[in-house]
C-alpha positions as CSV (number, residue, x, y, z in Angstrom):
1,M,-53.3,37.1,21.7
2,A,-54.8,34.0,23.4
3,I,-52.2,31.6,24.7
4,S,-53.0,28.1,26.1
5,F,-51.3,27.0,29.2
6,E,-51.9,23.3,28.5
7,I,-48.5,21.7,28.1
8,P,-48.3,19.2,25.1
9,E,-48.1,15.6,26.1
10,R,-44.8,15.0,24.4
11,L,-43.2,17.8,26.6
12,L,-44.7,16.2,29.7
13,Q,-42.9,13.0,28.7
14,E,-39.7,14.8,28.3
15,R,-40.1,16.4,31.7
16,E,-40.5,12.9,33.3
17,M,-37.2,11.9,31.6
18,L,-35.6,15.0,33.1
19,K,-37.0,14.2,36.5
20,S,-35.2,10.8,36.5
21,V,-31.9,12.8,35.7
22,A,-32.7,15.2,38.5
23,E,-33.5,12.5,41.1
24,G,-31.0,9.9,40.1
25,I,-28.0,11.9,39.1
26,M,-28.2,15.5,40.3
27,R,-29.6,15.2,43.9
28,P,-27.2,12.5,45.1
29,E,-24.2,14.7,44.2
30,S,-25.8,18.0,45.2
31,R,-24.1,18.4,48.7
32,Y,-20.7,17.1,47.5
33,L,-20.5,19.5,44.6
34,D,-21.6,22.4,46.8
35,E,-18.8,21.7,49.2
36,H,-16.2,21.0,46.5
37,E,-16.7,24.1,44.4
38,H,-15.4,24.0,40.8
39,E,-15.3,20.2,40.6
40,R,-17.3,19.1,37.5
41,P,-20.6,17.2,37.7
42,H,-19.2,14.6,35.2
43,S,-22.2,12.3,35.5
44,F,-24.7,15.0,34.8
45,I,-22.7,16.4,31.9
46,K,-22.3,13.0,30.3
47,A,-26.1,12.3,30.6
48,M,-27.2,15.7,29.2
49,W,-24.6,15.8,26.5
50,Y,-26.2,12.9,24.6
51,V,-29.7,14.5,24.9
52,L,-28.7,18.1,24.0
53,R,-26.3,17.0,21.2
54,D,-29.1,15.2,19.5
55,Q,-31.5,18.1,19.9
56,Q,-28.9,20.5,18.5
57,A,-28.3,18.3,15.5
58,K,-32.0,18.2,14.7
59,A,-32.3,22.0,15.1
60,L,-29.4,22.5,12.7
61,Q,-30.9,20.1,10.3
62,R,-34.1,22.2,10.3
63,L,-32.2,25.3,9.8
64,T,-30.2,23.9,6.9
65,N,-33.4,22.7,5.2
66,G,-35.7,25.5,5.8
67,G,-33.7,28.7,6.5
68,D,-34.2,30.9,9.6
69,K,-37.9,30.0,10.2
70,P,-38.7,26.4,9.4
71,K,-42.3,26.1,8.1
72,R,-44.7,24.6,10.6
73,E,-48.5,24.6,11.3
74,G,-49.2,26.7,14.4
75,P,-46.7,27.9,17.1
76,G,-43.6,25.9,18.1
77,T,-42.7,24.7,21.5
78,T,-39.0,25.5,21.7
79,Y,-39.1,28.0,24.5
80,V,-41.7,26.2,26.5
81,R,-39.5,23.1,26.3
82,M,-36.6,25.2,27.6
83,V,-38.4,26.5,30.6
84,L,-39.7,23.1,31.4
85,L,-36.0,21.8,31.3
86,A,-34.7,24.7,33.4
87,E,-37.4,24.3,36.0
88,Q,-37.0,20.5,36.3
89,L,-33.1,20.4,36.3
90,S,-32.9,23.3,38.8
91,W,-35.2,21.3,41.1
92,G,-32.5,18.8,40.9
93,D,-29.5,21.1,41.4
94,V,-29.3,24.5,39.9
95,G,-25.4,24.6,40.1
96,Q,-25.2,21.4,38.0
97,Y,-27.9,22.7,35.7
98,L,-25.7,25.7,34.8
99,C,-23.0,23.3,33.8
100,M,-25.2,21.9,31.1
101,P,-23.2,21.4,28.0
102,S,-24.9,23.7,25.5
103,P,-24.6,27.1,23.8
104,L,-26.7,28.7,26.6
105,L,-26.6,32.6,26.5
106,A,-24.1,32.5,23.6
107,G,-26.7,30.6,21.6
108,S,-29.5,33.0,22.6
109,A,-27.4,36.0,21.3
110,I,-26.5,34.2,18.1
111,E,-30.2,33.3,17.6
112,A,-31.3,36.9,18.3
113,V,-28.9,38.8,16.0
114,G,-26.8,36.3,14.0
115,T,-27.2,35.4,10.3
116,T,-28.2,32.0,9.1
117,E,-24.6,31.3,8.2
118,Q,-23.4,32.3,11.6
119,K,-26.0,30.1,13.3
120,L,-24.9,27.1,11.3
121,R,-21.1,27.8,11.8
122,F,-21.1,28.5,15.5
123,L,-23.8,26.2,16.7
124,K,-22.7,23.2,14.6
125,R,-19.9,22.5,17.1
126,F,-22.5,21.8,19.8
127,A,-23.9,18.8,17.8
128,E,-20.7,16.8,17.5
129,G,-17.6,15.6,19.4
130,E,-17.1,16.1,23.1
131,P,-19.1,18.2,25.5
132,K,-18.8,22.0,24.8
133,W,-20.1,25.2,26.4
134,G,-21.2,28.6,25.4
135,A,-21.3,31.7,27.5
136,M,-22.0,35.4,27.3
137,A,-19.7,38.2,28.6
138,M,-21.4,41.6,29.3
139,T,-20.7,42.7,32.9
140,E,-17.5,44.7,33.6
141,P,-15.9,46.0,36.8
142,G,-17.4,49.4,36.1
143,A,-20.5,48.4,34.1
144,G,-23.2,46.2,35.6
145,S,-26.8,47.1,35.1
146,D,-25.8,50.2,33.1
147,T,-24.8,48.6,29.9
148,S,-24.0,52.0,28.3
149,A,-20.9,52.3,30.5
150,I,-19.2,49.3,28.8
151,Q,-15.5,50.0,28.3
152,T,-14.3,47.0,26.4
153,T,-13.4,48.2,22.9
154,A,-13.5,46.7,19.5
155,T,-11.3,48.3,16.8
156,F,-11.3,47.2,13.2
157,D,-8.1,46.4,11.5
158,P,-8.7,46.7,7.7
159,E,-5.3,45.2,6.8
160,T,-6.1,41.9,8.4
161,N,-10.0,42.1,8.3
162,E,-10.2,41.5,12.1
163,W,-11.6,43.2,15.1
164,I,-9.2,43.8,18.0
165,L,-10.8,43.5,21.4
166,N,-9.4,45.0,24.7
167,G,-11.0,44.9,28.1
168,E,-12.1,42.8,31.0
169,K,-15.4,41.0,31.6
170,I,-16.4,39.7,35.0
171,F,-19.2,37.3,36.4
172,C,-19.2,35.2,33.2
173,T,-21.2,32.0,33.8
174,N,-19.3,29.1,32.3
175,G,-16.5,31.3,31.0
176,K,-13.9,28.9,32.0
177,L,-15.8,25.9,30.7
178,A,-16.2,27.5,27.4
179,L,-12.7,28.9,26.8
180,E,-10.4,26.6,28.7
181,E,-12.1,23.2,28.9
182,S,-13.8,22.8,25.6
183,D,-14.0,24.0,22.0
184,G,-16.6,26.5,23.1
185,I,-17.5,30.1,22.4
186,V,-18.2,33.3,24.4
187,V,-20.3,36.2,23.0
188,V,-18.5,39.3,24.1
189,W,-20.3,42.7,24.1
190,A,-17.9,45.5,23.3
191,T,-18.1,49.1,22.0
192,V,-17.0,50.2,18.6
193,D,-17.6,53.8,19.6
194,R,-17.6,54.8,23.3
195,S,-19.1,58.2,22.6
196,A,-22.2,56.6,21.1
197,G,-23.2,54.9,24.4
198,R,-25.6,51.8,23.8
199,A,-25.6,52.6,20.1
200,G,-21.9,51.5,19.9
201,M,-22.6,48.2,21.6
202,K,-21.8,45.1,19.4
203,P,-21.7,41.4,20.1
204,F,-18.6,39.4,19.0
205,V,-18.1,35.7,19.0
206,V,-14.8,34.8,20.7
207,E,-13.8,31.2,20.1
208,A,-11.8,29.0,22.4
209,G,-8.1,29.2,21.6
210,T,-8.2,32.8,20.5
211,K,-4.8,34.5,21.3
212,G,-5.0,37.4,23.7
213,V,-7.9,35.9,25.6
214,K,-7.4,34.4,29.1
215,I,-9.3,33.5,32.2
216,G,-8.9,35.7,35.2
217,K,-10.4,35.3,38.6
218,V,-12.7,32.3,39.1
219,E,-15.3,33.4,41.7
220,I,-15.9,31.6,45.0
221,K,-19.6,32.0,45.4
222,H,-22.4,32.1,48.0
223,G,-24.5,29.6,45.9
224,I,-24.7,27.8,42.6
225,R,-21.2,26.5,43.6
226,A,-21.0,23.6,41.1
227,S,-20.9,26.1,38.2
228,D,-18.0,28.3,37.3
229,T,-18.2,32.1,37.2
230,A,-15.1,33.7,35.7
231,A,-13.5,36.9,34.6
232,I,-12.3,37.1,31.0
233,V,-9.4,39.3,30.0
234,L,-9.0,40.5,26.4
235,D,-5.6,41.8,25.5
236,N,-5.5,42.6,21.8
237,A,-7.6,39.7,21.0
238,R,-8.0,39.4,17.3
239,I,-11.5,38.3,16.1
240,P,-12.3,37.5,12.4
241,A,-14.5,40.2,10.9
242,D,-17.4,37.8,10.3
243,N,-17.5,36.9,14.1
244,L,-19.3,40.2,14.6
245,L,-23.0,39.4,15.0
246,G,-25.1,41.9,13.1
247,S,-23.9,45.2,11.5
248,A,-20.9,47.3,12.6
249,E,-22.8,50.5,11.7
250,V,-23.5,52.9,14.6
251,V,-26.9,54.5,14.4
252,Q,-27.5,57.3,17.0
253,R,-31.0,56.6,18.1
254,E,-32.9,54.9,21.0
255,G,-33.2,51.2,20.6
256,T,-30.4,50.7,18.1
257,A,-29.5,47.3,16.6
258,G,-26.6,46.5,19.0
259,F,-28.6,47.3,22.1
260,K,-31.7,45.7,20.8
261,G,-29.7,42.5,20.2
262,A,-28.6,42.4,23.8
263,M,-32.2,43.0,24.9
264,A,-33.5,40.3,22.5
265,T,-31.0,37.9,24.2
266,F,-32.4,38.8,27.6
267,D,-36.0,38.5,26.4
268,A,-35.2,34.8,25.6
269,S,-33.0,34.2,28.7
270,R,-35.0,35.8,31.4
271,P,-37.9,33.3,31.3
272,M,-35.2,30.5,31.6
273,V,-33.9,32.2,34.7
274,A,-37.3,32.6,36.1
275,A,-38.0,28.9,35.5
276,S,-34.8,28.0,37.2
277,A,-35.8,30.0,40.3
278,I,-39.1,28.3,40.3
279,G,-37.4,24.9,40.3
280,V,-35.3,25.8,43.3
281,G,-38.4,27.2,45.2
282,R,-40.4,24.1,44.4
283,A,-37.6,21.9,45.7
284,A,-37.7,23.8,49.0
285,L,-41.4,23.8,49.3
286,E,-41.8,20.2,48.6
287,F,-39.2,19.3,51.1
288,L,-40.9,21.5,53.7
289,K,-44.3,19.9,53.1
290,E,-42.7,16.4,53.4
291,K,-41.1,17.3,56.8
292,L,-44.3,18.9,58.1
293,A,-46.3,15.8,57.1
294,E,-43.8,13.6,59.0
295,N,-44.7,15.7,62.1
296,G,-48.5,15.4,61.5
297,I,-49.0,18.8,59.8
298,E,-51.1,18.5,56.7
299,I,-52.3,21.3,54.4
300,P,-56.1,21.1,54.3
301,Y,-56.9,22.5,50.8
302,G,-60.4,24.0,50.6
303,A,-60.7,24.6,54.3
304,P,-61.7,28.1,55.5
305,Y,-58.7,30.4,55.7
306,H,-59.4,31.5,59.3
307,S,-59.4,27.8,60.4
308,L,-55.8,27.3,59.3
309,S,-52.7,27.5,61.5
310,A,-50.0,30.1,60.8
311,V,-47.8,27.4,59.2
312,Q,-50.5,26.1,57.0
313,R,-51.3,29.7,55.9
314,D,-47.5,30.2,55.1
315,V,-47.4,27.0,53.0
316,L,-50.5,28.1,51.0
317,E,-49.1,31.5,50.4
318,M,-45.7,30.0,49.2
319,E,-47.6,27.7,46.8
320,A,-49.7,30.6,45.4
321,Q,-46.7,32.8,44.8
322,L,-44.8,30.0,43.0
323,K,-47.8,29.2,40.8
324,A,-48.2,33.0,39.9
325,A,-44.5,33.1,38.9
326,W,-44.8,29.9,36.9
327,L,-47.8,31.1,34.9
328,L,-45.9,34.4,34.1
329,T,-42.9,32.3,33.0
330,L,-45.1,30.1,30.8
331,R,-46.7,33.1,29.2
332,A,-43.3,34.8,28.5
333,A,-42.0,31.6,26.9
334,S,-45.2,30.9,25.0
335,M,-45.1,34.4,23.5
336,L,-41.7,33.7,22.0
337,D,-43.0,30.4,20.6
338,H,-45.9,32.4,19.0
339,G,-43.4,34.9,17.5
340,A,-44.6,37.7,19.7
341,H,-42.4,40.3,21.5
342,N,-42.2,39.5,25.2
343,S,-39.9,42.1,26.7
344,L,-42.5,43.2,29.3
345,E,-43.6,39.6,30.1
346,A,-40.0,38.3,30.3
347,S,-39.1,41.0,32.9
348,M,-42.2,40.4,34.8
349,A,-41.5,36.7,35.0
350,K,-37.9,37.3,36.0
351,V,-38.6,39.8,38.8
352,K,-41.5,37.9,40.2
353,A,-39.7,34.6,40.3
354,G,-36.5,36.2,41.7
355,K,-38.5,37.7,44.6
356,V,-40.6,34.5,45.2
357,V,-37.7,32.0,45.3
358,T,-35.9,34.3,47.9
359,Q,-39.1,34.5,50.0
360,V,-40.0,30.7,49.7
361,T,-36.5,29.3,50.4
362,Q,-36.0,31.7,53.4
363,K,-39.5,30.8,54.8
364,A,-38.7,27.1,54.4
365,V,-35.5,27.5,56.4
366,E,-37.4,29.5,59.0
367,L,-40.2,26.9,59.4
368,L,-37.8,24.1,59.7
369,G,-35.9,25.7,62.4
370,T,-32.4,24.7,63.4
371,M,-32.4,21.7,61.1
372,G,-33.4,24.0,58.2
373,Y,-30.3,26.0,58.9
374,S,-28.2,22.9,59.2
375,R,-26.1,21.5,56.4
376,E,-27.5,18.1,57.1
377,W,-30.5,19.1,54.8
378,L,-30.3,20.7,51.4
379,V,-32.9,23.5,52.2
380,E,-30.1,25.9,53.4
381,K,-28.3,25.3,50.1
382,W,-31.5,26.1,48.2
383,M,-31.8,29.3,50.1
384,R,-28.2,30.2,49.0
385,D,-28.8,29.0,45.4
386,G,-32.0,30.9,45.0
387,K,-30.7,34.4,45.7
388,I,-28.8,34.7,42.6
389,N,-32.0,34.6,40.6
390,D,-32.8,38.0,41.9
391,I,-29.6,39.4,40.8
392,Y,-28.2,38.1,37.4
393,E,-29.8,38.5,34.0
394,G,-30.8,42.0,35.2
395,T,-31.5,42.7,38.9
396,G,-34.9,42.8,40.3
397,Q,-34.7,46.6,40.5
398,I,-33.7,46.9,36.9
399,N,-36.4,44.5,35.7
400,L,-39.0,46.5,37.7
401,L,-37.8,49.6,35.8
402,I,-38.3,47.8,32.5
403,V,-41.8,46.8,33.5
404,A,-42.6,50.3,34.5
405,R,-41.2,51.8,31.3
406,R,-43.1,49.4,29.2
407,I,-46.4,49.9,30.9
408,L,-46.2,53.7,31.1
409,G,-44.6,54.2,27.8
410,Y,-41.4,55.9,29.1
411,T,-37.9,55.7,27.7
412,S,-34.9,54.9,29.8
413,R,-34.0,58.6,29.9
414,E,-37.5,59.6,31.2
415,L,-37.7,56.9,33.9
416,Q,-34.5,55.9,35.8
């Protein structure tokens, strides 16, 4: 399948608008919010709420008029638009970007496995009223990368036509924002049959105000400190039967609906994480080049490689690696817009960008010396912010496994 890497003009115009938000609103508050963890980036939230609310309203209108897949000529631009947004706003400040009032991962899960009625019902709230957040809860104290080890249970009560959820989720991005500070939602992955492993995994939409749901520990983090990362405790939390996304049926075979729904969510979200990583890496690289230029060190593009200094070669290598990660990310997003499966490409983009942002930000701190390590400049913050991209949404190691399995044709049992 041929995919053009030319970005439509209207998306480039939107990117310019986002750049003004990143420069004028996010960057000025970046250091303060990093040093005052869990304070809300109110200016950014207010600015983005108007934009995202209108976009959500338009998406819902198209869904109402045309069903799950509105008719259009040629591929859409939804996912390319999302990665452009993630990259530019993460260049501004990735912690604030994660506080963006939108469905986020909850929306990705609903889009992946929800019915048209569920999409309309759950996503409508993000197109009206005050800012709201969505989140997804999968990780548990004893179940990180191994999703088959999930212990949170969902038991059906036929008398009340409800599911009863019990368990604990950790490291839930925007969990507190979604459940305690807005009329938001969290998609909780639970098992309806522990003995079935991944086949028993099902996604449930938990709405703010649900009894038996409370926020546990709110993490103090190494980076992305403007965002909240919380534990969610479910104690006999009763969820309406139609808040289950997909079927409750447990089918014992590889790649069952519940697990496939989780993976479809990641196929959509991993290019976003990759784009976010690239935004942080670009911020560090641009700042490094600016400081080098102030000290008379320019990058002579086109000059013979052997004539360059070690610093100049380092900068060129950083740029090349960021560009490679960006092209992988655009491809993964474009495939979704073309209606193609992108599991391999999404994992390739995620693992590449996570590795690159770690290398680029560390190298920027190194080349800038003691000032790079100082809190006077933001580059040390970008180094801290960047590392999470190699960890969440599937660690680099897990995504490498996924890439290997897809290329070699092995199952998860055959290649671990």
